[in-house]
C-alpha positions in Angstrom: 0.0 0.0 0.0 2.9 2.3 0.7 4.1 2.0 -2.9 0.6 3.0 -4.1 0.7 6.0 -1.9 4.0 7.1 -3.5 2.6 6.4 -6.9 -0.7 8.3 -6.7 -0.5 10.8 -3.9 2.2 13.4 -3.5 2.3 15.9 -0.6 0.9 18.8 -2.6 -2.2 16.8 -3.6 -2.7 15.7 0.0 -2.3 19.2 1.3 -4.7 20.5 -1.4 -7.3 17.9 -0.4 -6.8 18.7 3.3 -7.3 22.4 2.5 -10.5 21.7 0.6 -11.8 19.4 3.3 -11.0 21.8 6.2 -12.3 24.9 4.5 -15.7 25.6 3.0 -14.1 26.5 -0.4 -15.0 25.0 -3.7 -12.7 22.9 -6.0 -12.0 25.9 -8.3 -10.9 28.1 -5.4 -8.4 25.5 -4.1 -7.2 24.8 -7.7 -6.3 28.6 -8.0 -4.6 28.6 -4.6 -2.4 25.6 -5.4 -1.9 26.6 -9.1 -3.5 23.4 -10.4 -5.3 23.3 -13.8 -9.0 23.7 -13.7 -10.7 20.5 -12.5 -7.5 18.8 -11.2 -8.6 18.7 -7.6 -12.0 17.3 -8.6 -10.3 14.4 -10.4 -7.9 13.8 -7.5 -10.8 13.8 -4.9 -12.8 11.4 -7.1 -9.8 9.0 -7.3 -9.7 8.6 -3.5 -11.0 5.1 -2.7 -12.9 6.1 0.4 -14.7 9.1 -1.2 -18.5 8.7 -1.2 -19.5 12.2 -2.4 -19.2 14.1 0.9 -16.5 16.0 2.7 -16.9 13.9 5.8 -16.1 10.7 3.9 -12.6 12.0 3.2 -11.8 12.3 6.9 -10.6 8.7 7.4 -8.5 8.8 4.3 -6.9 12.1 5.3 -6.1 10.7 8.8 -4.4 7.8 7.1 -2.4 10.0 4.7 -1.4 12.8 7.0 -1.1 10.6 10.2 2.7 10.2 10.2 4.4 10.7 6.9 8.1 10.1 6.5 9.4 13.3 4.9 10.0 12.9 1.2 8.9 9.3 0.8 5.1 9.6 1.4 5.1 6.4 3.5 4.4 6.1 7.2 6.7 4.3 9.5 5.6 1.1 11.3 6.2 2.9 14.7 3.8 5.7 13.6 1.2 3.2 12.4 1.3 1.3 15.7 1.1 4.5 17.7 -1.9 5.6 15.7 -3.7 2.3 15.9 -3.5 1.8 19.7 -2.8 4.7 22.1 -0.4 4.0 24.9 -2.2 3.2 28.1 -0.8 5.2 31.0 -2.7 3.5 33.8 -4.5 0.2 34.1 -8.0 0.1 35.6 -8.2 -2.2 38.6 -11.3 -4.3 39.0 -13.4 -3.9 42.1 -13.1 -6.8 44.6 -15.5 -7.5 47.4 -13.5 -8.1 50.6 -15.3 -9.8 53.5 -13.8 -9.2 56.8 -13.9 -12.0 59.4 -16.1 -9.9 61.7 -18.9 -9.6 59.1 -19.2 -13.3 58.5 -22.3 -14.9 60.2 -22.4 -18.1 62.0 -24.9 -20.8 61.0 -27.3 -20.0 63.8 -27.2 -16.3 63.0 -27.7 -17.0 59.3 -30.8 -19.2 60.1 -32.2 -16.6 62.4 -31.7 -14.0 59.6 -33.4 -16.2 57.1 -36.4 -17.0 59.4 -36.8 -13.3 60.2 -36.9 -12.4 56.5 -39.5 -15.2 55.9 -41.6 -14.0 58.9 -41.5 -10.4 57.6 -42.6 -11.5 54.1 -45.5 -13.6 55.6 -46.6 -10.6 57.8 -46.7 -8.4 54.7 -48.8 -10.9 52.8 -51.2 -11.2 55.7 -51.6 -7.4 55.9 -52.2 -7.2 52.2 -54.9 -10.0 52.4 -56.6 -8.2 55.3 -56.6 -4.9 53.4 -58.1 -6.7 50.3 -60.8 -8.3 52.5 -61.8 -4.9 54.0 -62.0 -3.4 50.5 -64.2 -6.3 49.4 -66.5 -5.8 52.4 -66.8 -2.0 51.7 -67.5 -2.7 48.1 -70.3 -5.2 48.9 -71.8 -2.8 51.4 -71.7 0.1 49.0 -73.3 -2.0 46.2 -76.0 -3.3 48.4 -76.8 0.2 49.6 -76.9 1.5 46.0 -79.1 -1.4 44.9 -81.5 -0.7 47.8 -81.7 3.0 47.0 -82.4 2.1 43.3 -85.2 -0.3 44.2 -86.8 2.4 46.4 -86.7 4.9 43.5 -87.9 2.4 40.8 -90.7 0.5 42.7 -93.1 3.5 43.1 -92.8 4.3 39.4 -93.6 0.8 38.4 -96.7 0.6 40.6 -98.3 3.7 39.1 -101.0 3.2 36.6 -100.3 4.4 33.1 -102.4 7.4 32.2 -101.8 7.2 28.4 -104.0 5.0 26.3 
């Protein structure tokens, strides 16, 4: 690949593409700045393998080309390639470890007491919930029976009246 870089891309072309990419200028303006023939930058940009019709698609190619060039040769050194690929890690993250001290360990009897206490609390909560549900059901029945009784009082006299229309 380095030989292809020497063959196709010289430093003036790369700098012209970089200038076009970083500025908002058109191809013709960059052609004038770098004293290229009209349309030269357009053909150079279209010859880039990563170019997909947008300025942002050239970013990756420019990073590869301008990353670490050996002056005069157009090729990057292997040291520069490795430094670009993986940055040097200055510190290593340490994983969190759970340390249990001897004083926090429970004996078997303490553990069983703790388990039974948890089960008792859970059962108590269930009983309280069932009692609350039972009270709600009683109130609901009482309300419904009262509403039905009121409804019957209102409806029965109307049903017993004789119809006046014939």
